[in-house]
N, C-alpha and C positions, 0 to 999 in steps of 0.2 A: 519686701525686701530681700536682697540677695543673700543667698546661702555665701559661706566664706570658700575662696579658690579651694579646689581639689587638686593634689599632683599625684600624678602616676605611680602607683607603687611597686611595678615592676616591668618589665620590657617583655613582649612576646610579638611572634610572626610566624603564622602558621600557612603554608605553600600545600593549597585543598585538593583533593583528585579531581574536583571538578575542572575542568580546564578553562571554564569561562571565567574563574575566578571567584570572589567574596558574593558579587553580583549572581552568579548563578546557583552557588551553596547555599545562600539564605533565603528562603521560599517566600518571605513577605516581600510587600510593596515595598519600593524605595524611592526617596523623596529627592533627587539630584538636585533640586534648587534651593537655595537658604529657605529660613522663614520668613514670611511676610512681614512688609514692615511695622504694620500695626502689632504682630506679636511679638517683634523688639520692643518698640516704644513703650508695651505693658510691661516688659521686662520678664515675659513667661516664655522665654528660650532656652536651650543649650548654649552658652558661649564658650566659645574653645580657644585655647590661644596657644600656638605652635611654637616652642623653641628649639634651637642647636644645643649643642653643649658648652656653647660660650654666651648661652641668655640672649641669643639673638633672635627674631622672628623668622619665620621659615616660609615665604612666600609660595603658593601653589600645593603646600602640603595637602594632602588627602585625609579626610577626616571621616571616618565612619562609624555609626552608632548601632551594637549588634546586641542580638542576645546571648546570655551568657553560657546558656543550656540548651541542650536538644527541645525541638528541632533548631537548631540556629538560624537567625533570620538576620538578614539587612534590613535594619529598619530605616535609616537618613543617611545621607553623606552629601560631602559638601567640599569645595577647595577653599583653602586659605587666601585671603584679599593680600595684599602687599603689605599689611602689617603683621601677617602671621595669624590674623582672626577669622574665626569661622560662629556663622550662627545658625541653629538647627533647631525645627520646631518640638515642642513637647504637647503631643495630644492627648495622653494619656498617663496613667500612673504604671511603671512599669520600672523593673530592674535591669539595667543596660551595662555594656560596657562602651567605653569610647575609644577607638584605636586611631592613631595618626602616623603616619610613613611619608616619608621622602628619601630619595636617592640623591647623594650618597649618605646624608647625613644619620640615617638609621630608621628605627621604629620604635613604637611606645604603646603600651596598652594600659587602660586606668585600670583600677580597682573597679568591682560592682559599684554602681550608684542606682540609688532610686529615685526616679525623676515623678516629679509632680506636676499636672498644667498648673494649680494654681499658685506657682511660683518658678523663678530661672533659678539657673544653677550655673555658675562658672568654674571651668575645669582648666587647669594649665597643663601641659602636656611637654616633657623635656627629651628630645629625642636622642635617644641613647645608641652609637655605633654599633653596626653589626658584621657580620663576615657573610662572605659568599661560599657556595657551597657549588662544585661545577663536576661532572663525569660523564659515563656512559651507561646505558641501561641495553643489555644483551641476553638472548637465551642460552641453555646451557651449551647449544653449539658455537656460540659466541656469535651469533648472528645479529646485526641491530635491531632495536624494537624501538620503532616510531610509536608516538603518541602515548607512551607511558605516562602515567600522571603521578606528579611528584609533591608531597605535602608533610609538614613538620607536623610530627606526631604529638598528641598531649594539648595543640593551639589552634582548636577549630575556629575561634575569633578573629584569626590574624587575617592579613589583606589579598593575598592572592596567592596561585599554585603557579607550577610550571610544569612543562611537557617535553618530552625528548623528542629529536627533530628525525627525520630521516637516517642519518647516521648513529641514529640512537643517544646522541650528545644532548646534557642541560647544563643550566648552571640558573642558580638562585643566588640574585643579586645580595639581598639583607635576610639574613638567617641570624635569629638572637643565638647570644652567646651562652644562652640557657638551653637552647635546645639540644637534646639527647639523642635523638633517632629521626630518620628520614623515611618516610613508607613511600613505597614504589608501587602501583599500580596499574594492569593493562589487561585488556580484554584477553581471554585466552591463557592467562597466566594466574600463579598463586600470588597472593599480595604479600610482599618483601618488607621487612622492616628491619633498616641497617643502622646500626648504631653510629652516631658523632662525636664519640668520645675520642677517639685517634685524630690528632690534627692533621692537617693536610699540608700541603708541600712550602706554603708561609704563614705566618702566624694570622694572615688575613683572609685566607683561601683554603677551603678542606676540598681533596679529591676522592671520589666514592667511584667505586665501580662494582657495577649489580649487575648480578646474573639470577634472571626468572624462570622458575620452572611451570612448566607444562601446568594448568590447570586439570581436574578431572572434570568430566561431562557433568553437563547440568540434566537432571533426571527429575521427572515430575509425574503428574498423574492428571488426566481428566475425567471429570464426572457432569453428571446433569443435577437439576437441583435436588434430586431425592437421593445424590449420593451415588448414584450406580455408575459403574465406568463406561465411554462411549468413546468411539473412535471421533477422531477428530483432525484437522488440520493445528498445527501449533507453530507460532511464527514467532520468531525474536528479532529483533532489531529491524523491526517492521520498516521498509522504504530506504533504506542505509545500503550501503554498498556490501556491509557486512551480512545481511538479513540472510538468516538460517531458518530453513522448513524442515520439520519433522510431522510425522501422522502418528497418531497414538492408537496402541491396537486393542482388540478387542476388549482388554482387560484395563484400558485406560492408560498405560504405560508409554511415556515415550523419552527420547533422549537427545538431547542437541548438544552442537560442537560446546568445547569450553570457551569460543569466541563469543557467546552468548552469555557470560558473564559481565554484569554490569548494564544488560539490555534490558528493557520491557520484553515480556513473553506472553502471547495471548492466543485462546483457543477460538478457532470459528468451526464452525458446522453450516450445513446446509438446510439444515432443519430446526435450529437453536439460534438465538442469539448470542454475540460474542461473549468470553467470558471477561472479566476487569482485566486489566494489563498487573502482571505483576513483575516486578523487577528481578533477575536471576541474581543470587546472592553465592559466592563459592563454598560446597558443601553443605548448602540447603536446598533440599527437595522441594518444589514447586507442587503447589496445588491450584488447579485450574477449574472453575465452574461454569457452566454455560447455563446460558438464561432463555429463559421460555421464549419460542419463536410467536412467528404472528400468523395470522389466517387471511385469504380472501372469500366474501361469500358474495355472490350476483347471479343472474340468471343468461339464460341463452334462449333467444328467440328470433323468431322470422320477421320478414319484412311490414309483416302487417300487425307486429306486436304479440303474437300467439306462441306459446310454447313450443320447443322443440324438443320432442322425444323419439326416443333415444339421441343423446349425442357425445359425442367425444371430445376430450378436453386436455390440455396438457399446458406445461409452461415451453412457451416458444424460447425466450430470452429473459437470462436475470443481471442484472449491476447490483453488486453486492454493496451495500454503503460502507462496509470495511471488506477490507482484503479483495481478492479476487476470485471469482467462481465460474465455472464450466457448465453449471446446472441447466439443463433442459430436458425436455422429454417428459416423463412422469404420465402419460397417456393414461385415462380412466376413462369407461362408460358410465354414463349418470341417464338413468331414465326416471323421471321426477315429472309429475302433471303438473307443477308452475316451472319446469326449466330450470331449476334452482339448483345450485353446486355449491360445497364449500371444501376449499382446500387449506390442508392444517398443515401445520410443523414446517413452518417457512423462515428462513434465516432474513432479516432485515435486508431492505432494499428494494429495486424497482424489479418489477415483473412484467413480461408480455405474454398475456395467454393466447392461445389459438383453441377456437371448438370448431368441430365439423360436425355434419349431420348427413343424412342418407340424401344423399342428389345434391347435396350443396355443398359449395367449395369451401376449404377451412378460410375460418376469418380471425383476425386476430383483435384483441383488446385495446383499447388506449393504454398507454403505462401506468402501472398500479401500483402506488407507495406502498410497504408495508413494514410496520415497527414492529418490535420484539414485543411480545407479552399482548398485543392487540388483534382485532381485526378491522379488515378494511372492508366496509359493505358499502353496495351499491352499483357495482360493478355489472354491466347491461352488454351483451356479445349478441350483435345482430347478424343473422346469416342470411346472407341474398342468396338470389337463385343462382348466380353465377352465367359467366357466358357458354356459347355453345360452339365448337369445334367441326367441323363439317370437313370431308373430303375424301380421296381413294387412294386404296395402297397398291404400287404397283412393282415390277419388277422393272430392271436395267431396260428390257425391250419395252415399257409400257403395256405390261400385259397385266391384268388385274390378279390381285393375291387375295382371295378368301380365307377367312380363318383368322386374320391376323389381328392380335391382340392390343388394344391402346388404352394407356393411362397417363396419368399427370405426375410425373418423377419428382420428386423432392420440395413438395409444393411448401412440406413444413417442416419444421423441426421437431413438433410435439405432436404432431398427430398424422397420421395418414389418410391420402385422399381415397374415400371408395368408389371415387367412377371409375367405369369401365366400358369398354366399346367393342366391338369385333364387326372385322370388316365381311359383307355380304359377298355372293357370287359374283358383283361387279365389280369388287374391292373398295366398295362406300362404306362410309362409318358416319356416326352422328356422336360425339363425345360431349356429354353436357356435366356439368358442374365447373366452368374452366375459372378458375380466379383470374384477378386483373393483370397479374403479370408482373415482371416477366417470368414466365413459365415455362415450363418444357415437355412437349408430348414423346411419350414413348411407344414405340411401335416395336411388336415381336412376333417372330413367327419362326418354326422349327424350320432348320436348313438354311436360315439367313440370319445374316448379321442383326443384333438390336439397333436400332436407329432412332436417335434423340435429335427430335429438333427445337432447339431452344431459342431464347430471345422472343417468346411470343406474348403477346397482349389484346385482350378483348374486355370491354367493357359488361357491367354486370346487366345482361339482360340481350346482350347483343352476341352478335355471332361472327365467325372468323374462318375461311376456306383456307386449308392447308392439306396441299398432296405430300404423301411421302412415297418415297422410293427406298426399297431394302434391297443391299446386293446379297446375293449367293455367297454361303459360307461352305468352304470344303471341309471344315471341322465341325461346322452346326451350332457354331457360337461366334462370340466376337463384339465388338462394340463401334458404333461408327456416332460422331459426336462434334459439332463445332464448338471450340473453344480453346483454351490457351497451352492445351499440352500437362497440366498439372494437378495433384491431389491436395486437397486441403484437410487440415485438422484443426480443432479447437483446444488451445492448452489455457493453462490460468494466465497467460500473458497477452494472448489473443490470438486471432487467428494465423497459421501459418501454414506456410508450404512443406505439405509433408515430403512430398516426391515431384521433380521435374524431369520430363522424358527427355533423354536426349533427341535435338533435331526439332523437338515441337517449338512453337511459339515462344512458351514461355522461356526456353532455355536458349533462344535464338534472341531474345530480349534481353539476356544476362541474369535472370532470375535463376535461384540457387534453393534449394532443398535448405529449409530451416530458417528462410526469410519470414519477417514478421509483418503481415501485411496492414497497415494502419490505414490507408483509402484506398476507394473502388471507385474510378471516376469522380475522385473529388469527395465522395461520404466517408466519413469517418466508420471505423468497421467497428469502433468502441460500441459494445452492445449487439451489435449487427449479430442474427443469427446465422447458424451454418446454412441452413436453405438460401436466405436471401445472400449470402457470398457466392454460393453454386450458382442463383440464379443470374448474379451479374456478370459472373466470369464466363459464362457460357452465352455463346450465342451463335449468330449468322457467318459460317466464313467470310473474310475479307473484310468485316468489322473489326475495329479496333477497343481496345478498353485500354485506361491509363489506371496503373498500380503504384501506389506509394508503399515500400516496405523500408523496413530496417533489419541491416545485416549484423550480428553480431562479429565483435573485432577479436574476440579472446572466446576462450573454452569458458570463463566464468558466467552463470548463468543471469548475472546482474552487471555483467562487465559493458565496458562501451559499444555501441551501435553506430552503424554507418547508415544514414539516411539517404535513400535511392529512388529516384521516378523513373518508370518506365513505360511506353506506350508498346501495349501489344498488340500484333494483328491476328486476330482469330483466323483459327484454320480447320479444315476437317480433320479430326484425331482419330485415326483405327488404331483398335487393340484387339 
């Protein structure tokens, strides 16, 4: 049997700080569709009738069922039919309020209702006329504040909020007469509460001028699980245009600009898992606690499966599961009878390791996924014999140069190649342990410019013949290299051109220092090591390399970027 109709006891409307309106403020799932037909037939539904001040039904009125106490949740919602009616499901026993609104008729909120799944309930709501509130939001220097969130104080169950536009202007169409204060919140500013007891320019509209004062900086501390202070990157508003980044000091303390207020803040470390995300609240000090990192266990063996000892191992590249990292290197020597290794204190993400042994080229692992607080086991790195580079070293008159030192340059970002050779009296050399390529052979001799021959390739166990000519240097130094005439660096954004030399190929192709390199010959640079990028940019004079870069259009670190594709003709670069 249906209970007697319940008439609303008071009118209320709140305009919430969350600009997405009620749907985003209330955290629970919302059911936009009306109750299923079978529920209506049984009568186990909440039936709502919305009327205007004349007692006529209001088609299209919005009806929402909300929890009346924190944490406020939107439980169900529906739109009234042509007869001003709406049916919503009752799935559990719960205390709620029912809110109805429609412009320009007004808004109404019921008293608290206790719903039970074994009985239906009818609620009749009569919309009461409301008034509008309009005005502007500015800072203390009278500059407009865009995106300020406006809400009515003390009525969190109401329908929607509003935000100031680019000129700082706002308008709230239906504000209940009972409203006494307007709450204004904006990132970087102190929250303001403005009285609404003074009438506006007309009985139906109030005009409010809001001035917001700058909020204090957001302060906080970062620690490990044991509570010890640690250095870490602290990111607020991650991925948004207003993203802010700070680094905690040895004492764990950090400071973020006021615009971080209202944003989620997280601490990231290269040796630990990320902290939980904490929302920055004005005037409250943040505490961020890092979680344990992971580890990698594996072995380094030769092509026959025998343990390699000793060997060097390090991190070639790393793609963090959260945030960005420039971590590489960490070279360490291991001498284990089983060729076993264990790397600890690793932030979650995907790692590529590089290992090398005496007479063997640096060899990379497959990508290794690491989770916080767990060990990834079974990693196996097989070191091959590598290739052999033979040839002669000559001067420009084709005279043999004895005593020239030959080695592999920038084979890895993690470990150094130990392969060395020296030219004999005939200028001949044999350099073993060449990687598959592309790689660079470096030849140097006092009194000559260092020569780097790039873009070389050789199969494991194969051989390559490469003669090298060294040019005298009056200063006894200098460098000669086939490349694009630019230096690169790795930042948290990716690989960037650190410098571009005037008149060299990169400069002639229109590239600039600061350009973010996104692709080299069509291959993405995401996760690419510095060594890989260098070897792809280098090459024989006259060959071409394609680069895709992004160029900043403003000084903002996260400002808009322009995408540019360039074809660079490599040349002999002399420095």
